[in-house]
Structure formats: C-alpha cells, structure tokens
N, C-alpha and C positions, 0 to 999 in steps of 0.2 A: 890697851888699845881696843876701842869699839870698832867692829867691822860691820858695815851695812852692805848687804848684798841685795841688789835690785835685779829682778828678772822679768822681762816683758816678753810675752808670747801668747799662747792660748789662755794663760792666766797671767796675772800681774802679781808678783810676790816681792815682799820686803822682809828680809831676815836680819835681825840685829843680834850680834853676839859680842861678848866680852865686856870689859870694864875700862873706863877712861884712865884709871890709875890714881885718881886723887883720893882725898880723905872721904870715907864713906859718909853719905848724907850731906856733904858739903861741896861736892865736885860740880862745878858749873857746866862742864861738858856733858857729864852723865845726866844732870838735871835737864839740860836742854834737849838731849836726845830722848829721854824718857817722856818729857812733855809732848814732843812732836809725835812720838809713837802713840801715846794716849789719845792725842787729837785724832789720829787715824781711826782708832777703835771707836771713839765716840761718834765720829762722823759716819762710819760704816754702819753702826747700829741704827742710825736714823734713816738709812736708805734701804730701798728694796732691791738689794743685790745679793748675789750668792758669794759668800766669803767665809773663810775659816781662820781661826787664830789658834796657835798652840804656843804654850810657854813651858820652858823647862830650864831649871837652874839659872834663871836670869836672862835666858835667851828667848827671843820671840820670833815667830814666823807668821806673817799675815799673807794670806793668799786670796786674791780676788779673781773669780772666774769671769771671763769676758762674754758671758751670755747676755745678749742684748736685752735691755729693758730701758724704761724711761730714766732710771737713775744711774745707769752705767757711766755716762759721761761725767756726771757729778763725782762719782766714786774715783774715776781715773784722774780727774782734776785734783781731787783731794790727795791722792797718792803722789802725783807729779809735783804738786806744790810742796809736799813734805820732803820729797827727794831734793828739790831745789834748796829748801831751807837747810837740810842736812849738809849739802855741798857748800853752802855759805859758811857754815860752822867750820868745815875743814880748811877754809882759807886762813883761819886764825889758829886752828888747833890740829894741824895735819899730823902731828906726832901722837895724837890721842884719839883721832877719829878718821876712818877711811870709808869712802863710799865707792863700791864697785858696781858697774852696771853691765847687764848682758841683755841683748835683744835678739829675738829670732824672727824669721819671716812668717811664722805660723800664727799670726794674729788673726783671729776670727772676726 
C-alpha cells in the first residue's frame, strides 16, 4: 500500500511512503504515483519558491514553505493538482493507494 500524507499549514507537505504491491517495474499504480511525484519536483525546480525534498528507502517528503513570492500560487496549484490526481487514482485502486489530508489554521 502506498500512503500519501498531505499537510497544509505554515508549510505544504506531501509525503509518499510504501509500495503498491505489484511486480517491481511493472506496477501501474506505483508508476502513476512516481510520475506525479516527479512532476512536482520538476515543477518546483522551475519556480522561485522555498522548498525541500528528502528521500530515504523509496519514501519521499516534499515540503513547500508558504513564504509569499510571485511563484507561490503556481507552486500551490501544482501541489493541489497533484493531490487531486492522486485521489482520482484511489477511486480505482483504493486497496493499493490511500491519500490522507490534514489542514491547520496556521496558514500564513
């Protein structure tokens, strides 16, 4: 099971952990999630925003600081679009992918 944790607050974080459980290198769910996460990284690299990424043992954690600048809205749009896409995948593969969301009132 791949678990995606989305936290919205002073920072916007997406953490992906686990494996979909299919054959390595041929799993459609794993491939879709990996592509969407790679899309976030490519998009954030092209924007002037404060973000960090850490990877360990196949798990990834992406954190976007909500320090205002001209590209922040684009970065948040990118993250939100990715979360919506991940949630669409869960509609067909809820036994292999889950998306959990948490928001706080501490948004700057």
